[in-house]
C-alpha positions as CSV (number, residue, x, y, z in Angstrom):
1,X,93.3,142.7,94.2
2,X,91.2,140.5,91.5
3,X,91.0,136.9,91.4
4,X,89.7,135.0,88.5
5,X,88.6,131.5,88.6
6,X,89.0,129.0,85.8
7,X,88.9,125.2,86.4
8,X,88.9,123.1,83.2
9,X,88.7,119.1,83.4
10,X,87.3,116.3,81.7
11,X,85.9,115.2,85.0
12,X,82.0,116.0,86.0
13,X,81.2,118.8,87.9
14,X,79.8,116.7,90.6
15,X,82.9,115.0,91.0
16,X,84.6,117.9,91.9
17,X,81.8,119.2,94.6
18,X,83.4,117.2,97.5
19,X,86.6,119.1,97.0
20,X,85.2,122.4,96.5
21,X,83.4,122.5,99.8
22,X,86.6,121.8,101.8
23,X,89.3,123.8,99.4
24,X,89.7,127.6,100.2
25,X,88.1,129.4,97.1
26,X,91.4,131.7,96.4
27,X,93.5,128.3,96.0
28,X,91.7,127.5,92.9
29,X,92.7,131.1,91.6
30,X,94.8,130.4,88.4
31,X,95.0,134.2,87.7
32,X,95.6,137.2,90.2
33,X,96.6,140.8,89.3
34,X,97.5,143.5,91.7
35,X,97.3,147.0,90.9
36,X,99.6,149.6,92.6
37,X,99.8,153.2,92.2
38,X,103.5,153.9,93.5
39,X,106.6,152.9,91.9
40,X,109.7,151.2,93.2
41,X,113.0,153.2,93.2
42,X,115.5,153.0,90.5
43,X,118.0,151.8,93.1
44,X,115.7,149.5,94.5
45,X,114.9,147.7,91.3
46,X,118.7,147.5,90.6
47,X,119.5,145.5,93.6
48,X,116.5,143.5,93.1
49,X,117.3,142.9,89.6
50,X,120.7,141.7,90.8
51,X,119.5,139.3,93.4
52,X,116.9,138.0,91.2
53,X,119.6,136.9,88.3
54,X,121.7,135.0,91.4
55,X,118.7,133.2,92.5
56,X,117.9,132.0,89.3
57,X,121.2,130.7,88.6
58,X,121.0,128.8,91.9
59,X,117.7,127.6,91.3
60,X,118.9,126.1,87.8
61,X,121.6,124.2,89.6
62,X,118.7,122.9,92.1
63,X,117.1,121.8,89.2
64,X,120.0,119.8,88.0
65,X,120.0,118.1,91.4
66,X,116.3,117.2,90.9
67,X,117.1,115.3,87.7
68,X,120.2,113.6,89.3
69,X,117.8,112.4,91.9
70,X,115.3,111.5,89.6
71,X,117.4,109.5,87.6
72,X,119.1,108.0,90.6
73,X,115.8,106.5,91.6
74,X,114.3,105.3,88.4
75,X,117.0,104.7,85.6
76,X,120.4,104.9,87.4
77,X,122.2,101.1,87.0
78,X,123.0,99.8,90.6
79,X,126.9,100.0,89.9
80,X,126.7,103.7,89.3
81,X,125.6,104.3,93.0
82,X,129.2,105.4,94.4
83,X,129.6,107.6,91.4
84,X,126.3,109.4,91.7
85,X,127.1,110.0,95.5
86,X,130.1,111.9,94.3
87,X,128.5,113.7,91.9
88,X,125.8,114.8,94.0
89,X,128.3,115.8,96.7
90,X,130.1,118.0,94.0
91,X,127.0,119.7,92.8
92,X,126.1,120.4,96.6
93,X,129.2,122.1,97.1
94,X,128.7,124.3,93.8
95,X,124.8,125.0,95.0
96,X,126.0,125.9,98.4
97,X,128.5,128.5,96.8
98,X,126.2,130.1,94.7
99,X,123.4,130.2,97.3
100,X,126.1,131.8,100.1
101,X,129.3,133.4,98.1
102,X,130.5,136.6,98.3
103,X,128.4,137.7,95.4
104,X,125.0,136.5,96.8
105,X,126.0,137.9,99.9
106,X,126.7,141.4,98.5
107,X,123.2,141.0,96.5
108,X,121.3,140.2,99.5
109,X,122.7,142.8,101.7
110,X,121.8,145.4,99.0
111,X,118.2,143.9,98.7
112,X,117.9,144.3,102.4
113,X,119.1,147.8,102.7
114,X,116.1,148.7,99.9
115,X,113.7,146.1,100.5
116,X,111.1,148.6,102.0
117,X,111.3,150.5,98.6
118,X,109.8,147.8,96.8
119,X,106.2,148.0,95.6
120,X,105.5,144.8,93.9
121,X,104.1,142.3,96.4
122,X,106.2,139.6,94.5
123,X,109.2,141.5,94.8
124,X,108.8,142.0,98.3
125,X,108.2,138.5,99.0
126,X,111.2,137.1,96.9
127,X,113.4,139.5,98.9
128,X,112.0,138.3,102.1
129,X,112.4,134.6,101.4
130,X,115.8,134.6,99.8
131,X,117.2,136.7,102.9
132,X,115.8,134.1,105.1
133,X,117.1,131.1,102.8
134,X,120.6,133.0,102.6
135,X,120.8,133.2,106.3
136,X,119.6,129.7,107.0
137,X,122.1,128.1,104.0
138,X,125.0,130.5,105.2
139,X,125.1,128.9,108.9
140,X,126.0,125.4,106.9
141,X,129.2,124.8,105.9
142,X,130.1,123.9,101.9
143,X,131.8,120.8,103.8
144,X,128.4,119.9,105.3
145,X,126.6,120.3,102.5
146,X,128.8,118.2,100.3
147,X,128.9,115.4,103.2
148,X,125.0,115.6,103.4
149,X,124.2,115.2,99.5
150,X,127.1,112.1,99.6
151,X,125.4,110.4,102.5
152,X,121.8,110.7,101.3
153,X,122.7,109.2,98.2
154,X,124.7,106.3,99.7
155,X,121.7,105.8,102.1
156,X,119.3,105.4,99.5
157,X,121.5,102.7,97.7
158,X,121.8,101.0,101.0
159,X,118.3,101.2,101.5
160,X,117.1,99.8,98.3
161,X,119.7,96.8,98.8
162,X,118.1,96.5,102.2
163,X,114.7,96.4,100.9
164,X,115.4,94.1,98.1
165,X,117.1,91.9,100.7
166,X,114.6,92.2,103.3
167,X,117.3,93.0,105.7
168,X,117.1,96.2,107.5
169,X,120.6,95.7,109.1
170,X,122.0,96.7,105.4
171,X,120.5,100.1,106.0
172,X,120.7,100.9,109.7
173,X,124.4,102.2,109.8
174,X,123.8,104.7,107.0
175,X,120.2,105.7,108.4
176,X,121.9,106.3,111.8
177,X,125.0,108.4,110.4
178,X,122.2,110.4,108.1
179,X,120.3,110.8,111.4
180,X,123.1,112.4,113.5
181,X,124.2,114.6,110.6
182,X,120.5,116.0,110.0
183,X,120.8,116.6,113.9
184,X,123.5,118.5,113.3
185,X,122.3,120.6,110.1
186,X,119.0,121.3,112.3
187,X,121.0,122.6,115.4
188,X,123.5,124.8,113.0
189,X,120.7,126.4,110.4
190,X,117.8,127.2,113.5
191,X,120.3,127.7,116.5
192,X,117.3,129.4,118.6
193,X,115.4,126.4,118.4
194,X,114.0,125.1,121.9
195,X,114.2,121.3,120.5
196,X,116.6,120.1,118.1
197,X,113.6,118.7,116.0
198,X,112.4,122.3,115.7
199,X,115.5,122.8,113.1
200,X,114.5,119.6,110.9
201,X,110.7,120.5,111.1
202,X,111.6,124.3,109.7
203,X,112.9,122.6,106.5
204,X,109.5,121.3,106.0
205,X,107.2,123.8,107.6
206,X,108.6,127.0,108.4
207,X,108.0,128.4,112.1
208,X,106.7,124.8,113.2
209,X,107.9,123.5,116.5
210,X,107.7,120.1,117.7
211,X,105.8,121.3,121.0
212,X,102.7,122.4,118.5
213,X,103.2,119.3,116.2
214,X,103.0,117.1,119.6
215,X,99.7,119.0,120.3
216,X,98.0,118.4,116.8
217,X,99.2,114.6,117.2
218,X,97.6,114.3,120.5
219,X,94.4,115.9,119.3
220,X,94.3,113.7,116.4
221,X,95.0,110.4,118.4
222,X,92.3,111.2,120.8
223,X,89.9,111.5,118.0
224,X,91.2,108.4,115.6
225,X,91.8,105.7,118.0
226,X,88.3,105.1,119.2
227,X,86.9,105.5,115.8
228,X,89.4,103.0,114.4
229,X,88.6,100.6,117.4
230,X,84.7,101.1,116.5
231,X,85.5,100.2,112.6
232,X,87.6,97.0,113.4
233,X,84.8,96.0,116.1
234,X,82.4,96.1,113.3
235,X,84.6,94.3,111.0
236,X,84.9,91.6,113.6
237,X,81.2,91.1,113.9
238,X,80.6,91.3,110.5
239,X,83.8,89.2,108.6
240,X,82.2,89.6,105.3
241,X,81.5,93.2,105.3
242,X,85.0,94.0,103.2
243,X,84.7,91.2,101.0
244,X,85.6,92.9,97.6
245,X,83.7,91.7,94.2
246,X,85.0,88.7,93.2
247,X,85.7,90.6,89.9
248,X,88.1,92.9,91.8
249,X,90.3,90.0,93.4
250,X,93.9,90.0,93.1
251,X,96.0,87.8,90.6
252,X,98.1,88.1,87.3
253,X,94.8,89.1,85.4
254,X,95.5,92.6,86.4
255,X,98.6,93.2,83.9
256,X,101.0,96.0,85.0
257,X,101.2,97.7,81.4
258,X,97.4,98.0,81.6
259,X,97.7,99.4,84.9
260,X,100.0,102.0,84.1
261,X,97.8,102.9,81.2
262,X,94.8,103.4,83.2
263,X,96.6,105.5,85.7
264,X,98.0,107.9,82.7
265,X,94.4,108.4,81.8
266,X,93.3,109.3,85.2
267,X,96.2,111.5,85.9
268,X,95.3,113.3,82.4
269,X,91.7,113.6,83.5
270,X,92.8,115.3,86.6
271,X,94.7,118.0,84.5
272,X,98.2,116.7,84.8
273,X,100.0,117.8,81.5
274,X,102.5,115.1,79.9
275,X,103.9,117.9,78.0
276,X,105.6,119.2,81.0
277,X,106.1,116.0,82.8
278,X,106.6,112.2,82.8
279,X,105.4,108.8,84.3
280,X,107.5,106.3,85.4
281,X,108.1,103.4,87.8
282,X,110.4,103.5,91.0
283,X,110.9,101.3,94.0
284,X,109.1,104.0,96.1
285,X,106.1,106.4,94.4
286,X,107.5,109.9,94.5
287,X,106.9,113.2,92.6
288,X,110.1,115.0,91.5
289,X,111.8,116.8,88.2
290,X,113.0,120.1,87.7
291,X,110.5,122.9,88.2
292,X,106.8,123.5,87.2
293,X,107.5,122.7,83.4
294,X,109.0,119.3,84.3
295,X,107.3,117.8,87.0
296,X,107.8,113.8,87.2
297,X,105.4,111.2,88.9
298,X,106.4,107.6,89.7
299,X,104.5,104.9,90.9
300,X,104.6,101.2,91.1
301,X,102.5,98.3,90.3
302,X,101.9,94.6,91.4
303,X,99.7,92.1,89.5
304,X,99.0,90.3,92.8
305,X,97.6,93.5,94.7
306,X,94.9,95.4,92.9
307,X,93.4,97.0,96.1
308,X,95.6,100.2,95.8
309,X,95.1,100.1,91.8
310,X,94.3,103.8,90.5
311,X,94.9,105.1,94.0
312,X,98.8,104.5,94.6
313,X,99.7,106.2,91.2
314,X,97.0,109.1,91.7
315,X,98.4,110.0,95.2
316,X,101.5,110.9,93.4
317,X,99.8,112.4,90.4
318,X,97.8,114.8,92.5
319,X,100.9,116.2,93.4
320,X,101.1,118.2,90.0
321,X,98.5,120.6,91.7
322,X,101.3,122.2,93.5
323,X,103.8,121.6,91.1
324,X,102.7,122.1,87.7
325,X,100.5,124.9,89.2
326,X,103.5,126.9,90.0
327,X,103.8,130.7,89.3
328,X,106.0,131.0,86.1
329,X,105.5,134.9,85.5
330,X,108.8,137.0,85.3
331,X,108.5,137.6,89.1
332,X,108.1,134.0,89.8
333,X,110.0,131.8,87.5
334,X,113.0,130.2,89.4
335,X,112.4,132.6,92.5
336,X,111.2,131.9,96.1
337,X,107.4,132.9,95.5
338,X,107.3,130.1,93.0
339,X,108.3,127.4,95.5
340,X,105.8,125.2,97.3
341,X,104.6,127.0,100.1
342,X,105.4,124.1,102.9
343,X,105.0,120.5,103.0
344,X,101.7,120.8,104.8
345,X,100.2,123.0,102.0
346,X,102.0,120.7,99.3
347,X,100.6,117.5,101.0
348,X,97.0,118.8,101.6
349,X,96.4,119.8,98.1
350,X,97.1,115.9,97.0
351,X,94.9,114.6,100.0
352,X,92.1,117.0,98.8
353,X,91.9,115.3,95.5
354,X,92.8,111.7,97.1
355,X,90.5,111.4,99.8
356,X,87.5,114.1,98.7
357,X,87.8,113.2,95.0
358,X,89.3,110.0,94.3
359,X,87.4,108.3,97.0
360,X,84.1,109.6,96.3
361,X,81.1,108.2,94.9
362,X,80.8,110.4,91.5
363,X,84.5,109.7,91.1
364,X,84.0,105.9,90.7
365,X,81.0,106.6,88.7
366,X,83.3,108.2,86.0
367,X,86.1,105.9,86.6
368,X,84.3,102.4,86.4
369,X,83.7,102.5,82.7
370,X,87.8,103.2,82.4
371,X,88.3,100.0,84.2
372,X,85.7,97.6,82.5
373,X,87.5,99.0,79.4
374,X,91.2,98.0,80.2
375,X,89.9,95.1,82.3
376,X,87.0,93.3,80.8
377,X,86.7,90.6,83.8
378,X,85.5,93.5,85.8
379,X,82.4,94.2,83.9
380,X,80.1,92.7,86.3
381,X,81.5,95.0,89.3
382,X,79.7,98.3,89.5
383,X,80.6,101.8,90.6
384,X,79.6,101.0,94.4
385,X,81.7,97.8,94.3
386,X,84.7,100.1,93.5
387,X,83.9,102.7,96.0
388,X,83.4,100.2,98.6
389,X,86.6,98.3,97.9
390,X,88.9,101.7,98.1
391,X,87.2,103.0,101.4
392,X,88.0,99.7,103.4
393,X,90.0,100.2,106.5
394,X,92.6,97.5,106.8
395,X,95.5,97.8,109.2
396,X,98.8,96.9,107.7
397,X,102.4,98.0,108.0
398,X,103.0,99.2,104.6
399,X,102.7,103.0,104.9
400,X,102.0,104.1,101.3
401,X,99.3,101.2,101.1
402,X,97.7,102.5,104.3
403,X,94.2,103.9,104.3
404,X,93.6,107.4,106.2
405,X,92.5,105.7,109.2
406,X,95.8,103.5,109.8
407,X,98.5,105.7,108.2
408,X,98.7,108.0,111.1
409,X,99.5,105.1,113.4
410,X,102.1,104.0,111.0
411,X,103.9,107.3,110.4
412,X,103.8,108.5,114.3
413,X,103.3,105.3,116.2
414,X,100.7,105.6,119.2
415,X,102.4,104.0,121.9
416,X,105.9,105.9,120.8
417,X,107.3,109.1,122.7
418,X,106.9,112.3,121.4
419,X,108.8,113.1,118.2
420,X,111.7,114.9,120.3
421,X,112.4,112.2,121.9
422,X,113.9,110.4,119.0
423,X,116.2,113.4,118.2
424,X,117.6,112.9,122.5
425,X,117.9,109.2,122.3
426,X,118.5,107.9,118.8
427,X,121.1,105.1,118.7
428,X,121.8,102.2,116.1
429,X,120.8,99.6,118.6
430,X,117.6,101.3,119.1
431,X,116.9,101.5,115.8
432,X,117.5,97.9,115.0
433,X,115.3,96.8,118.2
434,X,112.4,99.3,117.3
435,X,112.1,98.8,113.7
């Protein structure tokens, strides 16, 4: 096996060095070739190629769903919400048929029978993952898939209305119904799971269990809480330690259009290809689209909240590392081996850039001139001023604005029971009481 390393970026090398210390070298590889002396049998190749064609058809339908969802969150008029829920439900039913119908079942069985005869590692991985995905999807009926897609769309519309109105009760019923449906889906798709939450976890981190996750979170809590308290105690003893440079204070001078332009410049410097993606505004920042050649990123901006300028956007920008970087070779394009490996790997690649690069001093030495150019009133602020502001620890209630010390508390809750308890005891009344 030969790995070739090629990393090109307008960012200076010293800016990338913090990341290189923490990132396994093999994950930077952009080209890999595997030489094998044996060849697969004709029958196994025929079975594999039949399966590959069906997998690509199903993937194309999934990408259509991705575009519908992106439009739903960025461009769709509010009055189209009910129709969009119907559209996504209908598409989910078609997609379920493509993934689990008789033709796919026959192709899976044929590939399963001769999988050991395949030699190419990508082919073997495609068959392995296709079998696992088929077995899981087949445990869920088309009616449940349809209901799930419809309810997810309806819940999003309810969430947006509740957010705009600052009235959680507008969202509570849909959220509770969606949660109950997800419990049902989890129990169906991973019936051997010890805990119901194991089935839900499996959709994001294959093989992960609630027990193991609770162990990981307990270890994090043990280390993070004393450290956070020490930081907050120092802030209490020195109230002025975190006051930003006056030029970096919030206010209407931070025009949204210039913020968006600056965010695009940073994204391009990180290697984001706008030829294979786009940048839009949404209520909640996310990364979506339709495969590695159509990776779409969103953000949100505020003239009165500059502390996150350049980072809220780049949190999504850096997801391109596991989106636009996916394999598009013949044995990968539109196939299981080109899908993100897991949510853990997906998020860790983004966080590597965000924490080790974007919050480093070398990055701000590079980025400060961009701020000076776009926002001339910041010309007296030094790279160190930017660095100190973007590395502040400030507890708050908004998850996407939280720093690395406080976000863990928001996502888990240090005084809350283990994750599995939510599955056992979820009720609409508890939802409203503990919101």
